[in-house]
Steps between C-alpha positions, in 0.01 A plus 500: 500500500787738572636449150157549349460833677856593415432458131238772527699765682647807335400845620653845480759634741661843478821390670819561299644212300830323561675203342688198629839668521844366412520167322156524341443465126263726310391421146209579265222242471262698279433847359549739794512209747816388684567230757749529786611189685780335695700208353305235692180621330613461140229238444239730655613773260445260211145439624447876526620554142256243364215638713562852366501375140163337559354796688576780255243403231228480767591840642468682167125538553574767766790691343881502495774569753645851496781431749715197573369254759760301695397164645720445807525132599544483878677193642249443781173621649659725762682691228173546312319633808776752564500622141120527492488652849234244593611318817286210615351428157578129491287444191686761293684381189540828309440874523467736204576869459515736205857405403587193707355162594630328813483123446578224748713249313272230359746237624390586857122492451483139612730205564485431125518859389242636256377376165536716191122537490495645852774750412318594179179571688661700779710719271208571267313622809793713620586644159136603464543713813814671372347559157184645657706747703703605196201549269316692772783729606874565511780409739423790734120496500384138493445467876285814504236367260319329792418188302292283738614152590196337341594646161875434534464140609192434291674610180806284574293196597272541197793530260672194648169306492522420871131474570547133584726601790272747675191458715174464308209739465309265730773545761484877460121503539529291818772729635281807453206322660710415808687833509253762372714792615829374353584579140801335329469757220496839675682367811746280313816653643375454857385140441787397275730319743232329712250425220722475192294220346174694493678823398661339195179320413297821516759682290503234229123475476441876509750559221355214294153650552635835379644347183187301422279804543713768332767312302879513497487831313370657822802365691737647245301821523550519877877450464530749214297760690728469802797538267364842399494620862184409697510265797317167496157623611477768232652276233253221583201730464631642172568159345217290643234768521400439863676578830709220647275472807188458288668218309602332825145532632376325185753221552409458867132480406582244230678280756257544788199429280689205350464631149781266396268206566256606230209488744262613232453193286383545144282220371389442141166662426219253450277574202149609587224265388372626169323377193757378248556722201415346163808391311549403140544127435858383452593428139496134400844355436521328160 
């Protein structure tokens, strides 16, 4: 379960970036993407290179990188927590910023390391974060856009197709029924560490609901609008056409009323009894 949650983590942090120091190797693994690693993680760097190659075509839907992103492969979990400034986050496997992704070496994820598929999924998620920040702003302004956690994590989870990892809409409906005053959307930052499962699930499903209702063009519109100056709230209203809070109210209503269950069943209409209309006789086959 810790690894499952770890594969979903990758939020913003304004803390300054730093590398691994002396003895580390840094090399390009894609257009505007580098990897930095220590000699013992040469195999992890190979996995990163392949994951980046596979991620780039799937990221094109949202835009392109303006600045170089460095993926720093940390030799252990403690090193990752220090770099991300997130002590006590045992489930953490990576942390993304505008220009740097902190990655715990895949060789340490479990006793057998990590499969290529797991690395692919995690880095697609993390690169989505960095790309979102770069399309929405610049190196100095990205943390001031006030992009809510539900949008940040929802976009990354949606892009990496991680719906199978998160809690279901049924789970979210039950959570709201048991905790009517708690909201994993508007209170996500406060609930994040204690209720990470429901926070990530709510983010994924809210973002998916947004895409299904307004389309991916609306997502690109939000990012492009932020890139022109407005913060998230104003950009959302400009691109989507409704305030963020109204959209979230619609999503909450959809979940609480179990709209995802299709409660309103449509049945075929039965023809009303009526006198048959006269029809011409069928032609005789010769």
